[in-house]
Residue, then its C-alpha position, 0 to 999 in steps of 0.5 A: m493879853s495876860s502874862r499868866a500862862t494858861p494850860i493847854q486843854g488836854s495836856r498833862p503836867v510834865d514831871p521832872p526827869l528822874p535822877s540817873a543811876g550814875s553820872p553820864r560818864s559812868p560805865e553803867s550808863l553806857l550799857p544798853p538796857a537789858c530789854r534791848q539786847r538781841d541776837r546778832s546775825p552770823s555775818p555783818m554783811r548778811g543783808y547786803l550780800i547779793p547772789s553770785p552771777l557765776p554759774t556754779r555746778r548747782n545752778r548751771t542750766c541742763s543745756a549749758t551742762a550738756r553743751a560743755a560735756e559735748g565739747p572738746v577737752f583742753s589742757g592747761v596749768c593752774k596759775y592760781f587757786s584760793r580754797s578760801k575764796g572758792h575760785g582760781f585761774i588756769t593758763p591754757s597750754d595753747g596760750g590765750k587768756d586765763i580761764f576762770v575756774h570755780i571750786s564746784d567744778i573741780e573733780g578729784e581729791y586734791v585742791p589745785v596748787e600753782g603749777d598743777e597740770m589740768s584738763y578741763k572743758i569750757c562753758s560760757i558765762p551768762p549774761k552775755h556769754e562773752k567769757v568762759q569758765a572751766v568745767e569738769v576740771t581734773i588734775t592730770h599731773l601734780n606739780p612735783g616738789t609741792k605740798h598738796e592738800t586734800w579736800s578733807g584737809h590732809v596734807v600730802s607731799s608729792 
């Protein structure tokens, strides 16, 4: 066997690498090439979000809406509501577990705050229909001494 290297048939000679614009630690070498820039999506979690399993007013079935409309009216007090999260909880006046309320089910011009008296009907939550949520929620009495915000953003003292 000879010690001379023989070129592989069909291969081409390898060129030495070109000198870079700056050293590996220079700031311009850390920037991505201009051709690789792309528009970013509005949310970094866009590809990871799954649809909410909670039935909102928009995606509730007609039969569930009809059953809730025929049901009795309950009363309770707002325990917690977050406009930014879009949900909250109502403590029933007859006792029992707190009831979930979605922002799409609140009627009226005011955002609920802690201590507001509310009237509501209930609707079961799929898939197992073991839990309930409040629907057709109306604030009957505003909590005195607290500031209330309208859905358009105006603050009103009560």
